[in-house]
GUKEDREN-705596 format. One line per 4 residues: number of its first residue (from 0); their letters; for each residue x, y, z of C-alpha. Coordinates in pm, 1 decimal. Each point is the difference from the previous one (the first is absolute). Layout:
<recs>
NUM) A) X:Y:Z | ...;
</recs>
This chain:
<recs>
0) MTRE) 0.0:0.0:0.0 | 141.6:335.5:-101.8 | 20.4:250.1:281.1 | -179.4:324.5:-77.1;
4) QPKQ) 243.9:287.7:-44.4 | -43.2:296.3:234.8 | -137.5:323.1:-138.0 | 252.7:268.3:-77.3;
8) APPP) -27.4:301.5:226.0 | -59.3:335.0:-174.0 | 293.3:241.7:-9.8 | 28.7:261.8:276.3;
12) VQRL) -175.4:332.5:-51.8 | 237.5:196.3:222.0 | 340.1:-43.6:164.8 | 104.0:187.6:312.4;
16) RVRY) 345.1:24.7:155.5 | 25.1:9.2:377.7 | 279.9:123.6:222.7 | -19.3:-134.0:354.0;
20) AKRG) 212.9:1.7:314.9 | 101.8:-261.2:258.0 | 44.0:170.6:335.6 | 60.8:-87.4:363.5;
24) RLRF) -47.9:-364.7:92.9 | -152.1:-71.2:-341.9 | 352.2:15.1:-146.2 | 27.0:-363.0:112.5;
28) TSHR) -279.5:-94.9:-240.8 | 129.2:-233.2:-271.7 | -94.9:60.9:-361.5 | -226.5:-306.3:8.9;
32) DFSR) -175.1:126.9:314.5 | -42.3:342.9:-155.2 | -147.1:-138.0:-322.1 | -256.9:-195.2:202.6;
36) AFER) -85.7:306.7:208.6 | -30.0:212.0:-312.4 | -231.6:-244.1:-176.0 | -221.4:-1.3:310.5;
40) AVFR) 2.8:380.0:-3.7 | -100.6:3.7:-367.9 | -293.6:-228.2:85.2 | -108.0:213.4:298.6;
44) ARLP) 31.2:317.5:-208.6 | -225.3:-159.4:-264.7 | 220.2:106.9:-286.2 | -118.7:-121.0:-343.0;
48) MAYS) 307.7:-210.1:-65.7 | 82.1:-161.2:-331.5 | 75.8:-370.6:36.2 | 234.2:-238.8:-173.6;
52) SGFN) -125.3:-272.0:-231.4 | 19.2:-369.4:84.4 | -166.2:-244.2:236.1 | 112.3:195.4:309.2;
56) PHPR) -33.1:368.9:-86.7 | 163.1:248.0:236.1 | 0.3:380.0:17.3 | 253.6:156.7:-233.0;
60) ISYA) 252.8:166.6:227.4 | 359.2:46.5:-114.5 | 263.6:51.0:269.6 | 339.4:150.3:-79.2;
64) GASP) 320.4:54.2:195.4 | -121.9:-119.7:341.3 | 227.6:82.3:295.0 | 150.3:-279.6:212.1;
68) TGAA) -173.1:-115.2:317.9 | 106.1:215.5:295.3 | 57.8:314.2:-206.8 | -227.2:300.9:30.7;
72) SEAE) -87.1:180.2:-321.5 | -157.8:319.6:-125.1 | 12.9:-109.4:-363.3 | -162.9:-333.8:-83.9;
76) YLEL) -194.8:-37.7:-323.4 | -266.5:-215.6:-162.7 | -247.0:22.3:-287.4 | -370.4:-84.9:6.0;
80) ALAE) -204.8:-105.3:-302.7 | -366.0:100.1:27.5 | -312.9:-106.6:-183.6 | -161.7:346.3:32.1;
84) LVDP) 119.9:358.9:-1.2 | 52.5:126.8:355.1 | 125.4:330.8:139.0 | 358.7:-58.7:125.6;
88) AAVH) -70.1:221.5:304.5 | -292.7:-224.7:96.6 | 219.0:-309.4:-33.7 | 265.6:166.3:216.4;
92) AALD) -250.7:73.4:276.9 | -165.7:-343.1:-15.2 | 329.7:-193.8:10.1 | 145.5:213.7:278.6;
96) EALP) -311.6:-65.2:206.2 | 14.0:-374.9:-62.6 | 372.4:-53.3:68.8 | 141.6:-24.9:354.5;
100) DGLD) 191.0:294.4:146.4 | 361.8:-24.4:-111.3 | -93.0:-116.9:-349.4 | -93.8:339.1:-135.8;
104) VVEV) -98.6:110.7:-349.5 | 201.2:308.4:-96.7 | -126.9:68.7:-351.6 | -216.2:-150.5:-277.0;
108) VESP) 24.4:114.7:-362.7 | -109.2:-113.8:-345.3 | 253.6:-225.5:-170.3 | 145.2:150.9:-319.6;
112) GGAL) 74.0:-350.2:-130.1 | 319.4:-198.7:-28.4 | 161.0:-220.0:263.1 | 21.3:147.2:349.8;
116) ADLL) 296.0:-223.7:86.8 | 207.1:155.2:-281.4 | -18.8:337.7:179.0 | 143.7:-134.3:326.1;
120) QASR) 370.7:14.8:-76.3 | 143.8:114.0:334.4 | -90.8:66.5:364.4 | 108.2:254.0:260.5;
124) WRVA) 30.5:-139.7:352.8 | 60.2:140.5:345.2 | 180.8:-256.3:214.4 | 26.7:93.3:368.7;
128) VPVP) 273.7:-193.6:182.7 | 95.4:9.1:371.4 | 367.8:70.6:-73.3 | 202.6:323.9:41.3;
132) PTAV) 18.5:195.2:-329.3 | 382.4:-12.2:-16.7 | 0.6:-381.0:-5.5 | -266.9:-9.1:-271.1;
136) ETAA) 179.3:265.2:-208.2 | 323.7:-198.8:5.9 | -177.6:-317.0:-113.0 | -194.1:192.0:-267.2;
140) DLFL) 317.9:153.7:-144.5 | 161.6:-344.6:-27.0 | -316.4:-143.1:-155.7 | -23.8:273.6:-263.9;
144) AAPE) 368.9:-32.7:-83.8 | -26.3:-375.1:-62.2 | -60.5:-115.9:-359.9 | -202.2:-296.9:128.4;
148) VLVQ) -145.8:-105.1:335.5 | -121.0:-359.4:10.7 | -265.4:-90.8:255.9 | -216.1:-305.7:60.2;
152) RMTK) -374.2:-31.1:45.3 | -235.8:-294.3:15.5 | -241.7:10.9:-293.8 | -266.7:-233.5:-133.3;
156) KGLR) 277.9:-165.7:-200.8 | 224.7:-44.2:303.9 | 297.9:195.3:130.7 | 125.2:242.4:-265.2;
160) DFDA) 301.6:225.5:-35.8 | -48.0:332.6:-174.7 | 159.0:341.7:-30.3 | -165.2:252.7:232.9;
164) RAAV) 218.2:284.9:-126.4 | -131.2:-19.5:-357.1 | -348.3:119.7:99.1 | 105.5:299.6:211.8;
168) LALT) -49.4:326.5:-188.7 | 48.6:229.6:300.9 | 87.4:-46.5:367.5 | 42.4:274.5:259.4;
172) VVPD) 3.4:-6.7:380.7 | -170.9:252.9:227.4 | -28.7:18.1:382.2 | -325.9:-139.7:140.5;
176) GEGA) -35.8:53.9:374.6 | 265.0:-215.0:166.4 | 46.5:-202.9:-316.0 | 16.9:58.4:-372.5;
180) ALDL) -218.4:-26.0:-307.2 | 92.8:-103.7:-351.8 | -151.8:186.8:-293.2 | 16.6:-281.5:-252.9;
184) VLRH) -102.3:-17.6:-365.9 | -13.7:-349.6:-148.5 | -40.4:-97.0:-362.9 | -248.1:-284.6:-50.0;
188) LEPA) 202.8:-295.4:-126.0 | -51.6:-375.2:-27.0 | 55.2:-143.2:255.2 | -128.6:298.0:196.8;
192) VRPD) 241.7:164.4:241.3 | -175.1:104.9:322.6 | 109.3:250.9:265.7 | 88.7:-283.0:237.9;
196) DVLS) 231.8:-138.1:-269.9 | 179.2:336.4:-3.5 | 31.3:-18.9:379.4 | 154.0:-346.0:-44.4;
200) GLSV) 239.5:154.4:-251.7 | 95.9:273.3:247.8 | 82.5:-276.7:246.2 | 205.8:-191.2:-258.6;
204) VGGL) 220.1:288.4:-114.5 | -17.5:236.9:296.8 | -51.7:-222.4:301.9 | -326.8:173.9:88.9;
208) VLDG) -165.9:-167.1:300.5 | -364.1:79.3:73.7 | -94.1:11.5:367.8 | -372.9:-11.8:-57.8;
212) VPLL) -255.7:-27.3:-279.3 | 15.8:245.1:-293.5 | -318.9:173.6:-110.0 | -47.4:-11.7:-377.1;
216) TRLA) -235.5:245.2:-169.8 | -52.9:31.8:-373.7 | -62.5:367.2:-75.4 | -45.7:-18.1:-377.9;
220) QGSY) 24.2:-229.8:-299.8 | -28.1:74.1:-368.3 | 210.9:84.2:-301.3 | 359.6:110.8:59.9;
224) DEAT) 141.9:320.6:-148.9 | 369.2:-62.9:-66.5 | 70.1:373.4:-31.7 | -156.9:117.9:325.9;
228) GGIG) -14.5:-319.0:205.3 | -371.8:59.8:54.5 | -277.0:-259.7:27.8 | -297.9:59.4:-229.7;
232) DPLR) -366.2:-31.5:94.2 | -148.3:-314.0:-163.5 | -348.8:146.5:31.4 | 111.2:289.4:-221.2;
236) P) 246.1:-153.1:-248.3;
</recs>
């Protein structure tokens, strides 16, 4: 007996891009946990979502450039596909009401088309570390002077070695209370280099020892301007 093929879902009528933040204790939310929370919020907000085709259709939500678990962020992005035209301001309000505090919608705009992920080329991070600035500056100078800094991280494919230095576009150190903060700009490479990988690199080449847990916050992500070192706004490419 031939199994009946599922009906093809109609194409989306509208696409919206969403910038959201992970703040406070919600920085420990994994990407999988967030995606579940967001789908529940979409349901509670009663958004007219477009769905995928197939025997198990699901709402069409495209995530891009998610931050690692444990990192706070002011610049996370996703795209929604809708089956009806909706005012982006109304979607903003409805999603913000439906999401828990700490997962906060910052902005919702119409998508101009193209792939959102292609616009996320680099990120700016603030990395607060409980170490005197002089010690961090020494390690940072050695790191920046090195042509390559190999670090290890456990990935889905096992323990991998990769060059943390290759992704660093800018690195400066500023005082932060009794400790220091790194202003760090990372190019998005494959495999991705994360701020904690750079901290590992500072330990490898500069002997940096952390006496406490660093606080990682992504401040921006978008296109990278080689001339100015600026990060573009992916909602206004």
